[in-house]
C-alpha positions as CSV (number, residue, x, y, z in Angstrom):
1,M,107.2,102.9,114.1
2,L,104.2,100.6,113.8
3,E,104.3,97.9,111.1
4,V,101.4,95.5,110.5
5,R,102.3,92.7,108.2
6,N,99.8,90.3,106.6
7,L,97.6,90.3,109.7
8,S,94.6,87.9,109.8
9,V,92.1,87.1,112.6
10,A,89.4,84.5,112.7
11,Y,86.9,83.5,115.3
12,G,86.4,79.8,114.8
13,E,85.5,79.3,111.2
14,V,84.7,83.0,110.7
15,N,87.4,85.2,109.2
16,V,87.2,88.7,110.6
17,F,89.8,90.1,108.2
18,R,92.7,88.7,106.2
19,G,96.1,90.0,104.9
20,V,95.9,93.5,106.5
21,S,99.3,95.3,106.1
22,F,100.3,98.9,106.7
23,E,103.1,101.0,108.2
24,L,102.6,104.2,110.3
25,G,105.0,106.7,111.8
26,P,104.0,109.2,114.5
27,S,100.5,110.3,113.5
28,L,96.8,110.4,114.4
29,V,94.9,107.9,112.4
30,A,91.2,107.3,111.8
31,L,90.1,103.6,111.7
32,I,86.7,103.6,110.1
33,G,84.3,101.1,108.5
34,P,80.8,99.6,108.9
35,N,79.7,97.8,112.1
36,G,81.2,94.3,112.2
37,S,84.0,95.1,109.8
38,G,86.7,94.3,112.4
39,K,87.8,97.7,113.8
40,T,87.9,96.6,117.4
41,T,89.4,93.2,116.5
42,L,92.2,94.9,114.6
43,L,93.0,97.1,117.6
44,K,93.0,94.2,119.9
45,A,95.2,92.2,117.6
46,I,97.8,95.0,117.4
47,A,97.7,95.1,121.2
48,G,98.2,91.3,121.4
49,M,94.8,90.7,123.0
50,V,93.4,88.2,120.5
51,P,95.1,85.4,118.5
52,Y,96.3,86.4,115.1
53,S,98.5,85.3,112.2
54,G,101.0,87.7,110.7
55,E,103.3,90.2,112.4
56,V,103.0,93.3,114.5
57,L,106.2,95.3,115.0
58,I,106.6,98.4,117.2
59,D,109.9,100.3,116.8
60,G,111.2,97.2,115.0
61,T,110.3,94.8,117.9
62,N,108.0,92.0,117.2
63,L,105.0,92.1,119.5
64,R,105.2,88.3,120.1
65,S,108.7,88.8,121.7
66,I,107.5,91.4,124.2
67,H,106.7,90.0,127.6
68,T,103.2,90.8,128.9
69,C,104.5,92.8,131.8
70,E,106.6,95.0,129.4
71,R,103.9,95.5,126.8
72,A,102.5,98.8,128.3
73,R,105.7,100.5,127.2
74,Y,104.9,99.7,123.6
75,V,101.1,99.6,123.2
76,T,97.9,100.4,125.0
77,Y,94.3,99.5,124.0
78,I,91.7,101.8,125.5
79,P,88.1,100.3,125.4
80,P,85.0,102.5,125.3
81,T,83.4,100.6,128.3
82,I,84.2,97.7,130.7
83,S,82.5,95.1,132.8
84,A,83.5,95.6,136.4
85,L,82.6,94.6,139.9
86,P,79.4,96.4,141.0
87,D,81.1,98.1,144.0
88,M,84.2,99.4,142.0
89,T,84.4,103.2,142.1
90,I,85.8,105.4,139.4
91,G,88.7,106.0,141.7
92,D,89.3,102.3,142.0
93,L,89.2,102.0,138.2
94,L,91.7,104.8,137.7
95,L,94.2,103.3,140.2
96,S,93.8,99.7,138.8
97,D,96.6,100.1,136.3
98,N,100.1,99.8,137.8
99,S,101.6,101.0,134.5
100,A,100.1,104.5,134.8
101,D,102.1,107.6,135.5
102,M,100.4,109.1,138.5
103,A,101.2,112.7,137.6
104,L,99.8,112.2,134.1
105,L,96.8,110.4,135.5
106,E,96.0,113.4,137.7
107,E,96.4,115.7,134.7
108,Y,94.0,113.6,132.6
109,V,91.5,113.3,135.4
110,R,91.3,117.1,135.5
111,V,91.4,117.5,131.7
112,F,88.5,115.0,131.2
113,G,86.5,116.4,134.1
114,V,86.2,113.2,136.1
115,E,87.6,114.4,139.5
116,H,84.1,114.8,141.0
117,L,83.3,111.2,140.1
118,L,86.1,109.5,142.0
119,F,83.9,108.1,144.8
120,R,81.0,107.1,142.6
121,R,80.5,103.5,141.7
122,I,80.8,102.6,138.0
123,W,77.1,101.9,137.6
124,E,76.3,105.4,139.1
125,V,78.0,107.3,136.3
126,S,76.9,107.9,132.7
127,S,78.4,106.0,129.8
128,G,80.2,109.2,128.7
129,E,81.7,109.8,132.1
130,L,83.0,106.2,132.3
131,E,84.4,106.6,128.8
132,R,86.3,109.7,129.9
133,A,87.7,107.9,133.0
134,L,88.9,105.0,130.8
135,L,90.7,107.5,128.6
136,A,92.3,109.1,131.5
137,R,93.6,105.8,132.8
138,G,94.8,104.6,129.3
139,L,96.5,107.8,128.3
140,A,98.4,108.0,131.6
141,R,100.8,105.3,130.2
142,H,103.8,106.2,128.2
143,S,103.0,103.7,125.4
144,R,104.5,104.3,121.9
145,V,101.3,103.2,120.3
146,L,97.8,104.1,121.6
147,L,94.8,102.2,120.3
148,V,91.6,104.1,121.2
149,D,88.3,102.3,120.6
150,E,85.2,104.5,120.0
151,P,86.2,107.4,122.3
152,L,83.5,109.6,120.8
153,S,80.5,107.3,121.0
154,Y,79.1,108.4,124.4
155,T,80.7,111.7,125.0
156,D,79.1,115.1,124.5
157,V,80.2,117.6,121.9
158,R,82.4,119.5,124.3
159,Y,84.4,116.5,125.4
160,Q,84.6,115.1,121.9
161,L,86.7,118.2,121.1
162,V,88.7,117.9,124.3
163,I,89.5,114.3,123.6
164,M,90.5,114.9,120.0
165,R,92.8,117.8,121.0
166,C,94.5,115.5,123.5
167,L,95.0,112.8,121.0
168,R,96.3,115.2,118.4
169,R,98.9,116.5,120.9
170,L,100.1,113.0,121.7
171,A,100.6,112.3,118.0
172,D,102.4,115.5,117.5
173,E,104.7,114.5,120.4
174,G,105.7,111.3,118.5
175,R,103.1,108.6,119.3
176,V,101.1,106.5,116.9
177,V,97.5,107.0,117.8
178,I,94.8,105.0,116.1
179,V,91.2,105.9,116.8
180,A,88.4,103.5,115.8
181,S,85.2,105.4,115.4
182,N,81.8,105.5,113.7
183,Q,81.7,109.3,114.4
184,L,83.4,110.7,111.4
185,N,82.7,114.2,112.7
186,P,84.7,115.7,114.4
187,L,87.3,112.8,114.0
188,L,88.3,113.7,110.5
189,N,89.2,117.3,111.4
190,Y,92.1,116.1,113.5
191,V,93.7,113.1,111.8
192,D,96.6,112.7,109.3
193,H,95.7,109.3,107.9
194,V,92.7,107.1,107.3
195,L,92.4,103.3,107.5
196,A,89.1,101.6,106.6
197,L,88.0,98.0,106.8
198,K,85.3,96.4,104.7
199,D,84.4,92.9,103.8
200,G,87.4,91.4,105.6
201,R,90.1,93.5,103.9
202,L,91.8,96.9,104.2
203,F,89.7,99.0,102.0
204,I,91.4,102.4,102.5
205,N,94.9,103.1,103.5
206,A,95.6,106.8,102.6
207,S,96.4,110.3,103.8
208,L,93.4,112.3,105.0
209,E,93.2,114.2,101.7
210,A,93.1,111.0,99.6
211,G,91.0,109.0,102.1
212,V,88.2,111.4,102.5
213,D,86.7,110.9,99.1
214,E,82.9,110.9,98.5
215,R,83.0,107.9,96.1
216,R,85.2,105.7,98.4
217,L,83.2,106.6,101.5
218,S,79.9,105.9,99.8
219,E,81.2,102.5,98.7
220,L,82.6,101.9,102.2
221,Y,79.2,102.5,104.0
222,G,76.8,101.6,101.2
223,V,75.1,105.0,101.3
224,K,75.7,108.2,99.5
225,M,78.1,110.4,101.4
226,K,78.7,114.1,100.9
227,V,82.0,115.7,102.0
228,I,81.8,119.4,102.8
229,V,85.0,121.4,103.3
230,A,84.6,124.9,104.6
231,D,86.5,127.2,107.0
232,N,89.3,124.6,107.3
233,T,86.9,122.0,108.6
234,V,85.7,118.7,107.1
235,D,82.1,117.6,107.5
236,V,80.9,114.2,106.2
237,V,77.2,113.9,105.7
238,P,75.2,110.8,104.8
239,I,72.5,111.5,102.2
240,D,69.2,109.7,102.5
241,E,68.3,109.5,98.8
242,V,64.7,108.4,99.6
243,L,64.2,111.7,101.5
244,S,66.1,113.8,99.0
245,R,63.8,112.5,96.2
246,G,60.7,113.4,98.3
C-alpha cells in the first residue's frame, strides 16, 4: 500500500539520506535512529512536504500526481509541535484543518483529554497537551497513510499508552501508520515492523522480531543496548558501560 523507491533528500550540498526503499502494507511501524539521522525528513518526504528524488506510491498512485487539495485522502503528517500565532487557541488549531472529519475530531478530543483546553491559547498549554491536540487534529482525517512524528516526546506515561493504543487500532483497521520516535519504550510493544536510519541509509528494515536485536540496536545508537522480554512486553535499556564497570 505504501511503496518508497530509491528515495533521496538533500539540503543544499548535505545529503540527509540516499536510496531509501521499502514497501509496507497495513501495519504500525517504528521509525527509529539517532538524532539527525533523517527520521523527520523521511516522513516529510513521504508526505510531499520537502523536495526529493525517487518515488512514493500510495495504493499504486504516485504522490507527485496527487493534487495538493486531494493529498489528505492519501497521507497525513502529524508534527510534535507547531509555530502559531500567539492568540490562536487550541480550539482554533483543531478547527484549522478543512480535511478533518468533525465526528472523528470530537472523538479524539475526548480520547486525548483536550476538551478542557479549547479556549486556552497555544502558549498557555504544556508541550504534551499541544502534542495531544495536534494528534487529535491529524488523526481526524481519513488518510490511508499516517506519519506521526515524535508523539511520545512530551506526553506523560498514561497518554503514551492511550496514543499507542489508538495508533495500533488504526493499523488494525487497514492504515499504514509510521511513528518516528526516540522513545523505544513503549513504542516497540505495539509495532509490527521496524525501520531505522543511520549514516544516510536505511539501516534496519525488518519485522519487530528481527529488528529488535541487541547487536543491531547497539550499532544503531553507538551504545550497548539490552533487550528484555518478559510478560509479553519488550523493554530496551541502554547500558552505561562506564557505570557498570564501577
